[in-house]
C-alpha positions as CSV (number, residue, x, y, z in Angstrom):
1,M,0.0,0.0,0.0
2,T,1.3,3.5,-0.9
3,I,0.9,6.2,1.6
4,T,0.4,9.5,-0.2
5,N,-0.7,11.6,2.7
6,R,2.3,11.3,5.0
7,P,2.1,13.8,7.9
8,T,4.4,16.7,7.9
9,I,7.1,16.1,10.5
10,A,10.2,17.8,11.7
11,P,13.5,17.0,10.0
12,D,15.6,14.0,11.2
13,R,16.4,14.0,14.9
14,G,20.0,13.1,14.3
15,A,21.5,16.6,15.1
16,A,19.2,17.2,18.1
17,L,20.9,14.8,20.5
18,P,24.4,16.2,19.8
19,A,23.0,19.7,20.3
20,A,21.6,18.6,23.6
21,V,24.8,17.0,24.7
22,A,26.8,20.1,23.8
23,A,24.4,22.3,25.7
24,A,24.6,20.0,28.7
25,E,28.4,19.8,28.6
26,R,28.5,23.6,28.4
27,W,26.2,23.9,31.4
28,L,28.0,21.4,33.5
29,S,31.5,22.7,32.8
30,A,30.4,26.2,33.8
31,I,28.6,25.3,37.1
32,D,31.6,25.7,39.4
33,G,32.4,29.2,38.2
34,R,29.0,30.6,37.6
35,R,26.7,32.7,39.8
36,V,24.6,30.2,41.9
37,P,21.2,32.0,42.0
38,A,19.3,32.4,38.7
39,A,20.3,35.6,36.9
40,G,17.2,35.8,34.7
41,T,13.5,35.8,35.3
42,A,10.6,33.9,34.0
43,A,9.6,37.0,32.0
44,D,13.0,37.0,30.4
45,A,12.8,33.4,29.3
46,I,9.2,33.8,28.0
47,A,10.4,36.7,25.9
48,R,13.3,34.7,24.4
49,L,11.2,31.6,23.8
50,G,8.2,33.5,22.3
51,T,4.6,32.8,23.0
52,S,3.2,32.1,19.6
53,L,2.9,28.5,18.6
54,P,4.9,28.0,15.3
55,D,2.8,27.2,12.2
56,S,5.2,24.7,10.8
57,P,8.0,22.3,11.9
58,A,11.4,23.5,12.8
59,D,14.8,21.9,12.8
60,P,15.1,19.9,16.1
61,A,18.7,20.9,16.6
62,D,17.7,24.6,16.3
63,V,14.9,24.0,18.8
64,V,17.2,22.5,21.3
65,G,19.8,25.2,20.9
66,R,17.1,28.0,21.2
67,L,15.7,26.3,24.3
68,A,19.1,26.1,26.0
69,A,19.9,29.7,25.2
70,A,16.6,31.0,26.5
71,V,16.3,28.9,29.7
72,E,19.9,28.8,31.0
73,P,20.0,32.3,32.4
74,G,16.9,31.5,34.5
75,L,18.4,28.4,36.1
76,M,19.9,28.0,39.6
77,A,23.3,26.3,39.6
78,S,21.8,23.7,42.0
79,G,24.6,21.2,41.0
80,S,27.2,23.6,42.4
81,G,29.1,22.7,45.6
82,R,28.0,26.2,46.9
83,F,24.3,25.6,46.5
84,Y,22.5,24.9,49.8
85,G,18.9,25.7,49.2
86,W,15.9,23.4,49.9
87,V,17.9,20.1,50.4
88,M,18.7,19.5,46.7
89,G,21.6,17.3,45.8
90,G,23.7,17.5,42.7
91,S,23.7,14.7,40.1
92,L,26.5,12.2,40.2
93,P,28.0,11.6,36.7
94,A,26.9,7.9,36.4
95,A,23.4,8.8,37.7
96,L,23.1,11.6,35.2
97,G,24.3,9.4,32.3
98,A,21.8,6.7,33.3
99,D,19.0,9.3,33.4
100,W,19.8,10.3,29.8
101,L,19.6,6.6,28.8
102,V,16.2,6.3,30.6
103,S,14.9,9.2,28.5
104,A,16.3,7.7,25.3
105,W,15.0,4.2,26.1
106,D,11.6,5.8,26.9
107,Q,10.2,2.8,28.7
108,N,7.1,2.7,30.9
109,A,8.5,0.9,33.9
110,G,5.2,0.0,35.3
111,M,5.0,-3.7,34.1
112,R,7.7,-6.1,35.0
113,D,7.3,-8.4,32.0
114,A,6.9,-5.6,29.5
115,T,10.1,-3.8,30.3
116,P,12.2,-6.4,32.2
117,G,15.5,-4.7,31.6
118,V,14.8,-1.5,33.4
119,V,12.7,-3.3,36.1
120,A,15.7,-5.6,36.8
121,A,17.9,-2.6,37.4
122,E,15.3,-1.1,39.7
123,E,14.8,-4.3,41.7
124,I,18.6,-4.6,42.2
125,A,18.7,-0.9,43.3
126,G,15.9,-1.5,45.7
127,A,17.7,-4.5,47.3
128,W,20.9,-2.5,47.5
129,L,19.1,0.3,49.3
130,L,17.6,-2.0,51.9
131,D,21.0,-3.5,52.5
132,L,22.7,-0.1,52.8
133,L,20.0,1.4,55.1
134,G,19.9,-1.7,57.3
135,L,16.1,-2.2,56.6
136,P,14.3,-5.6,56.4
137,E,15.4,-7.4,53.2
138,A,11.9,-8.5,52.4
139,A,10.4,-5.0,52.4
140,A,8.8,-3.7,49.2
141,V,10.4,-0.8,47.4
142,G,8.6,1.6,45.1
143,F,10.2,4.5,43.2
144,T,8.0,7.6,43.3
145,T,8.3,11.2,42.1
146,G,9.6,12.4,45.5
147,A,9.4,12.2,49.3
148,T,5.8,13.7,49.3
149,T,4.6,10.9,47.0
150,A,6.7,8.3,48.9
151,N,5.1,9.4,52.2
152,T,1.7,9.2,50.6
153,T,2.4,5.8,49.2
154,A,3.7,4.3,52.5
155,L,0.9,5.9,54.5
156,A,-1.7,4.5,52.1
157,A,-0.4,1.1,53.0
158,A,-0.6,2.0,56.6
159,R,-4.2,3.2,56.2
160,H,-5.2,-0.1,54.6
161,R,-3.5,-2.3,57.2
162,V,-4.8,-0.4,60.4
163,L,-8.3,-0.4,59.0
164,A,-8.1,-4.0,58.0
165,S,-7.0,-4.8,61.5
166,A,-10.2,-3.0,62.7
167,G,-12.3,-5.1,60.3
168,W,-12.7,-2.5,57.6
169,D,-11.8,-2.9,53.9
170,D,-11.0,0.6,52.6
171,A,-10.3,-0.7,49.1
172,A,-13.8,-2.0,48.8
173,D,-15.8,0.3,51.0
174,G,-13.9,3.6,51.0
175,L,-13.5,5.8,54.1
176,A,-17.1,6.9,54.6
177,G,-18.3,5.1,57.8
178,A,-14.8,3.6,58.5
179,P,-13.3,3.7,62.0
180,R,-11.5,7.0,62.4
181,I,-7.7,6.6,62.1
182,R,-5.7,8.5,64.7
183,V,-2.4,9.9,63.4
184,L,0.2,11.3,65.7
185,A,3.3,13.1,64.5
186,G,6.0,15.3,66.0
187,A,5.4,19.0,66.3
188,S,8.4,19.6,63.9
189,R,7.3,17.2,61.2
190,H,7.7,18.2,57.6
191,G,4.8,19.6,55.7
192,S,4.9,16.8,53.2
193,V,3.5,14.5,55.9
194,D,0.6,16.9,56.4
195,L,0.0,16.9,52.7
196,A,0.1,13.1,52.5
197,L,-2.5,12.9,55.3
198,R,-4.8,15.3,53.5
199,L,-4.5,13.5,50.2
200,L,-5.4,10.2,52.0
201,G,-8.4,11.7,53.7
202,L,-6.9,11.3,57.2
203,G,-7.0,14.9,58.3
204,A,-4.5,16.7,60.5
205,A,-2.2,14.8,62.7
206,E,-2.3,15.1,66.5
207,L,1.0,16.8,67.3
208,V,3.4,15.4,69.9
209,D,5.8,17.6,71.8
210,A,9.3,18.1,70.4
211,D,12.4,19.4,71.9
212,A,14.4,22.5,70.9
213,Q,16.1,20.6,68.0
214,G,12.8,19.2,66.7
215,R,13.0,15.7,68.2
216,L,9.7,14.0,69.1
217,D,9.3,13.4,72.9
218,P,8.6,9.7,73.4
219,D,7.1,10.3,76.9
220,D,4.6,12.7,75.4
221,L,3.8,10.2,72.7
222,R,3.2,7.6,75.4
223,R,0.9,9.9,77.3
224,R,-1.1,10.8,74.3
225,L,-1.5,7.2,73.1
226,A,-2.6,6.2,76.6
227,E,-5.1,9.0,76.9
228,G,-6.5,8.3,73.4
229,R,-9.5,6.3,72.3
230,G,-7.4,3.4,70.9
231,G,-8.5,2.0,67.5
232,P,-6.6,2.3,64.3
233,T,-3.4,4.4,64.9
234,I,-0.5,5.6,62.8
235,V,2.6,7.3,64.3
236,C,4.8,9.4,62.0
237,L,8.5,9.8,63.0
238,Q,11.2,11.9,61.3
239,A,14.7,11.2,60.2
240,G,16.2,14.6,59.6
241,D,14.5,17.8,60.8
242,V,14.6,20.2,57.9
243,H,16.2,23.0,60.1
244,S,18.4,21.1,62.6
245,G,18.9,17.7,60.9
246,A,17.9,16.1,64.1
247,M,16.5,12.5,64.2
248,D,13.6,11.4,66.4
249,P,14.5,8.9,69.1
250,F,13.5,5.9,67.0
251,A,14.1,3.1,69.5
252,A,12.1,4.6,72.3
253,A,9.3,6.0,70.1
254,I,8.8,2.8,68.1
255,D,8.7,0.8,71.4
256,V,5.9,3.1,72.6
257,A,4.0,3.1,69.3
258,H,4.1,-0.6,68.8
259,A,3.1,-1.3,72.4
260,A,-0.1,0.7,71.5
261,G,-0.6,-1.3,68.3
262,A,0.3,1.6,66.0
263,W,1.9,1.4,62.6
264,V,5.1,3.5,62.6
265,H,6.1,5.4,59.5
266,V,9.4,7.3,59.1
267,D,9.7,10.4,56.9
268,G,13.4,10.4,56.0
269,A,13.5,12.6,52.9
270,F,17.2,13.4,53.4
271,G,18.0,12.1,56.9
272,L,17.3,8.4,56.3
273,W,20.6,8.2,54.5
274,A,22.4,8.7,57.8
275,A,21.7,5.0,58.4
276,V,24.5,4.0,55.9
277,S,27.3,5.3,58.1
278,A,28.5,4.0,61.4
279,R,29.2,7.6,62.4
280,F,25.5,8.2,62.9
281,A,24.5,4.8,64.3
282,P,23.6,6.2,67.8
283,L,21.1,8.5,66.1
284,M,19.5,5.8,64.0
285,R,19.2,3.0,66.6
286,G,15.9,1.2,66.3
287,L,15.1,2.8,62.8
288,E,14.8,-0.7,61.2
289,R,11.9,-1.6,63.5
290,A,9.5,0.8,61.8
291,D,6.8,-0.4,59.4
292,S,7.5,2.0,56.5
293,W,9.9,4.6,55.4
294,A,10.1,7.4,52.8
295,T,13.1,9.1,51.3
296,D,14.4,11.1,48.3
297,A,17.3,9.7,46.2
298,H,17.7,13.1,44.5
299,K,18.6,14.6,47.9
300,T,21.4,12.9,49.8
301,L,22.2,10.2,47.1
302,N,22.6,12.8,44.4
303,V,20.6,11.3,41.5
304,P,18.8,13.6,39.1
305,Y,15.2,14.8,39.7
306,D,12.9,13.0,40.3
307,C,13.3,10.0,42.5
308,G,11.5,9.3,45.8
309,V,11.6,5.9,47.5
310,A,8.7,4.3,49.4
311,I,9.7,1.3,51.5
312,V,7.0,-0.9,53.2
313,V,7.5,-4.0,55.2
314,D,4.0,-5.2,54.7
315,E,4.0,-5.8,50.9
316,P,0.4,-7.1,50.8
317,A,-0.8,-3.9,52.4
318,L,1.1,-1.8,49.9
319,R,-0.2,-3.9,47.0
320,A,-3.8,-3.6,48.3
321,A,-3.4,0.2,48.6
322,M,-1.6,0.8,45.3
323,G,-2.1,-2.2,43.0
324,V,-4.5,-2.3,40.1
325,R,-5.7,-5.0,37.6
326,A,-7.0,-4.6,34.1
327,A,-7.4,-7.1,31.3
328,Y,-5.0,-5.2,28.9
329,L,-2.2,-5.1,31.4
330,L,0.5,-7.7,31.7
331,T,0.6,-9.2,35.2
332,A,3.8,-10.7,36.5
333,G,4.0,-13.8,38.6
334,T,5.6,-11.6,41.3
335,A,4.7,-8.0,42.1
336,D,4.7,-5.5,39.3
337,P,6.3,-2.0,39.9
338,Y,2.8,-0.5,39.5
339,D,1.7,-2.5,42.6
340,H,4.1,-0.4,44.8
341,V,3.5,3.2,43.5
342,P,0.5,5.4,42.6
343,E,1.3,5.4,38.8
344,L,0.7,3.0,36.0
345,S,2.8,5.0,33.6
346,R,6.2,6.2,34.9
347,R,9.8,6.6,33.8
348,A,12.3,4.1,35.1
349,R,13.5,6.5,37.8
350,G,15.1,3.7,39.8
351,V,17.7,3.1,37.0
352,P,19.8,6.2,38.0
353,V,19.7,4.9,41.6
354,W,21.3,1.7,40.4
355,A,23.9,3.7,38.5
356,A,24.7,5.9,41.5
357,L,25.1,2.9,43.8
358,A,27.0,0.9,41.2
359,S,29.5,3.8,40.7
360,L,29.9,4.6,44.4
361,G,29.9,1.2,45.9
362,R,29.3,0.7,49.6
363,S,32.3,2.7,50.8
364,G,31.5,5.5,48.3
365,V,28.0,5.9,49.6
366,V,29.4,6.1,53.2
367,D,32.0,8.6,52.0
368,L,29.3,10.7,50.3
369,V,27.2,10.9,53.4
370,D,30.1,11.5,55.8
371,G,31.4,14.1,53.4
372,L,28.1,16.1,53.5
373,H,28.2,16.1,57.3
374,R,31.8,17.2,57.2
375,G,30.9,20.1,54.9
376,A,28.1,21.2,57.2
377,R,30.4,21.0,60.2
378,G,33.0,23.1,58.3
379,I,30.5,25.8,57.4
380,A,29.3,25.9,61.0
381,D,32.8,26.2,62.4
382,G,33.7,28.8,59.9
383,V,30.6,31.0,60.4
384,L,31.1,30.9,64.2
385,R,34.3,32.9,63.7
386,I,32.3,35.8,62.1
387,P,31.4,38.6,64.5
388,G,27.7,38.5,65.4
389,A,27.0,35.1,63.8
390,E,25.4,32.2,65.7
391,V,24.7,28.6,64.7
392,L,21.3,27.8,66.3
393,N,21.2,24.1,65.7
394,D,23.3,21.1,66.9
395,V,25.0,20.2,63.6
396,V,24.3,16.4,63.8
397,F,23.9,15.8,60.1
398,T,23.8,18.2,57.1
399,Q,21.8,21.2,58.2
400,V,23.2,24.5,59.5
401,C,21.0,27.4,60.7
402,V,22.8,30.7,61.0
403,A,21.4,33.9,62.6
404,F,22.9,37.3,63.4
405,E,22.1,39.7,66.3
406,T,18.7,40.7,64.9
407,D,16.3,39.3,62.4
408,E,16.8,42.5,60.3
409,R,20.5,41.9,60.0
410,T,20.0,38.2,59.3
411,R,17.7,39.0,56.4
412,A,20.1,41.7,55.2
413,V,23.0,39.2,55.2
414,F,20.9,36.7,53.3
415,A,20.0,39.4,50.7
416,A,23.6,40.3,50.3
417,L,24.5,36.7,49.7
418,L,22.0,36.3,47.0
419,D,23.0,39.6,45.4
420,E,26.6,38.6,45.2
421,G,25.6,35.1,44.0
422,A,28.7,33.1,45.1
423,V,26.6,30.9,47.3
424,M,22.9,30.2,47.7
425,P,21.4,29.1,51.0
426,S,17.7,29.5,51.8
427,A,15.9,31.8,54.2
428,S,13.6,30.5,56.9
429,T,12.3,31.1,60.3
430,W,13.1,28.7,63.1
431,R,12.5,28.9,66.9
432,G,11.1,32.3,66.4
433,R,14.1,33.8,64.6
434,A,15.0,34.5,61.1
435,V,17.7,32.1,59.9
436,I,19.9,31.5,56.9
437,R,19.7,27.8,56.3
438,F,22.6,25.8,54.7
439,S,21.5,22.3,53.5
440,V,24.7,20.6,52.5
441,S,23.5,18.1,49.9
442,S,25.9,18.1,46.9
443,W,28.8,15.7,46.3
444,R,30.6,18.7,44.9
445,T,30.8,20.5,48.3
446,D,34.4,19.9,49.2
447,A,36.8,21.8,51.4
448,V,37.3,24.5,48.8
449,A,33.6,25.0,48.4
450,V,33.2,25.2,52.2
451,A,36.0,27.8,52.5
452,E,34.4,29.9,49.7
453,T,31.1,29.7,51.4
454,V,32.4,30.9,54.7
455,A,34.2,33.7,53.0
456,A,31.0,34.7,51.2
457,V,29.1,34.9,54.5
458,E,31.9,36.9,56.0
459,R,31.8,39.4,53.1
460,A,28.0,39.7,53.3
461,A,28.1,40.2,57.1
462,A,30.7,42.9,56.7
463,A,28.6,44.6,54.0
464,V,25.6,45.0,56.3
465,R,27.3,45.6,59.6
């Protein structure tokens, strides 16, 4: 059959990929020397890109080149060793290369038997993660978009199990008329836990007292559980307070929660990775006895966006909460990836995790985590030598919260840092004070980056004395 009405398409894609590689190489090679905050604005990028949809195809290489030129001025150098905003890691070279392959392969990693190659890499990565983190080897692992989705996924499994234990099938009957689930969380929990609870129809958590560093008080947890009505209960703990880096007292809190029959979930977006290093073993004691955990590989492990990880001991509960069946889908003899995450269609985001772990090895992961802590300690020690500066948190992991004599001066120092652009922390409020928060998350943050960071803070502080 002769096709005479072939659709008009863009020219051959051959030159587009080299153009993308060239733009990426240019970006990566310039990161260490460039301004860290974005120099351009969204309005600038819109003006360069144009708002009118073209009437006809364009050369793919030209499109890629135009995109890079228009967008790059509006990018943060978040891969820089001097970027400390919002707990964002850089991208390890092997993980970045693997992520490019994932896009080129363009596989839907939802069904095990349809895309066995990428699923095999993800399954190995999941087993390696459990080994490194010291978590039960039989736990189910799902690769999600981020920690918020990972928290939601794990808490959906928790919701199913605690309701099933109370004689209610939420998968069949929904939540209307179900026993009310009691959720308790530390007063310093992250907002992603609140969002996950809202998405799951569980409402606001009952807040448990926390100490000055944000650690949940297990004695207050015990009192609240004893005073409560019983019934289905979930306790949310935290590995890594977003301001202090502090860990909840896992052993004591899990003992209390399990004695009350509660499911224990740990939100460990960046702090769960402390479990790989013997240096932090006293902080992580008892962590492995929880029922579920959530983390982000694009934070401490330094894989590209996006890659959350949901880990659940009770795989049947996770499958009941997340799994789906349809006649047109392939169904593996074992669990399919879509049984462990909210998506049927998803990229193979666990493949860059495999690449990161394969390139680092066990000792390399430990060195990465220890190095981030060393960077945070170096920034804290250096800043403390600056007149008027305080470090408000105990630097137990990767977070450093800096303040000056007044909130006004703290905010002025932060503004001066952004204006100069040599480093980029984030601004926040903690313990009733304005703070400049340094989240040390990039594998590129070495001793040189630490020294440059301290010097930048010193210059900014001098400028607004």
